[in-house]
C-alpha positions in Angstrom: 11.4 -6.3 -8.2 7.6 -6.2 -8.2 5.6 -3.7 -6.2 2.0 -4.4 -5.4 -0.4 -2.1 -3.6 -3.3 -4.1 -2.1 -6.1 -2.7 0.1 -7.2 -5.3 2.5 -9.5 -5.5 5.4 -7.6 -7.4 8.2 -10.0 -9.9 9.9 -9.9 -10.5 13.7 -7.6 -13.5 13.2 -5.1 -11.1 11.6 -4.3 -13.5 8.7 -4.0 -12.7 5.0 -3.6 -14.7 1.8 -2.0 -13.1 -1.2 -2.2 -14.7 -4.7 0.9 -13.5 -6.6 0.7 -12.8 -10.3 2.1 -15.3 -12.9 5.2 -13.1 -13.5 6.5 -14.2 -10.0 8.6 -17.2 -10.5 8.6 -20.0 -8.0 11.6 -20.1 -5.7 13.1 -18.0 -2.9 12.1 -14.3 -2.7 12.1 -11.6 -0.1 8.7 -10.3 0.8 8.4 -7.0 2.7 5.1 -5.9 4.2 4.4 -2.3 5.0 1.2 -1.7 6.9 -0.5 1.7 6.8 -3.7 2.2 8.7 -4.9 5.0 6.3 -6.5 3.9 3.1 -6.0 6.4 0.3 -8.6 5.1 -2.1 -9.6 7.5 -4.8 -7.7 10.4 -3.2 -4.5 9.1 -4.7 -5.9 9.6 -8.2 -7.3 13.0 -7.4 -3.9 14.1 -5.8 -2.0 12.8 -8.8 -4.2 14.8 -11.2 -3.8 17.9 -9.1 0.0 17.4 -9.1 0.2 16.9 -12.8 -1.7 20.1 -13.5 1.4 21.9 -12.0 3.8 20.3 -14.5 5.8 22.9 -16.2 4.5 25.7 -14.0 7.7 26.4 -12.1 9.6 29.1 -14.0 13.0 28.2 -12.6 12.7 24.8 -14.3 11.3 25.9 -17.6 14.7 25.7 -19.4 15.6 22.2 -18.1 14.7 19.1 -20.1 13.6 16.6 -17.6 14.7 13.5 -19.5 18.2 14.9 -20.1 18.5 15.9 -16.4 17.5 12.4 -15.3 20.0 10.8 -17.6 22.7 13.1 -16.3 21.9 12.0 -12.7 22.0 8.4 -13.7 25.3 8.8 -15.3 26.6 10.3 -12.0 25.5 7.1 -10.2 27.3 4.7 -12.4 
């Protein structure tokens, strides 16, 4: 599965053209469009940086290894 985030100005005709990357093989695929009127722009980077500054700051999680926890969760799913 490939996820692409594209900011696009919809013209009055309401048509878009998307050039897919070379990694997309020709043939049948399912394409899902999600339209969001808000455009995040540079705010996404700023919010991500702010969020990452909090990493490791929750005392209750200080004794938990994140990778080990994720692996345990995945083992439960399979």
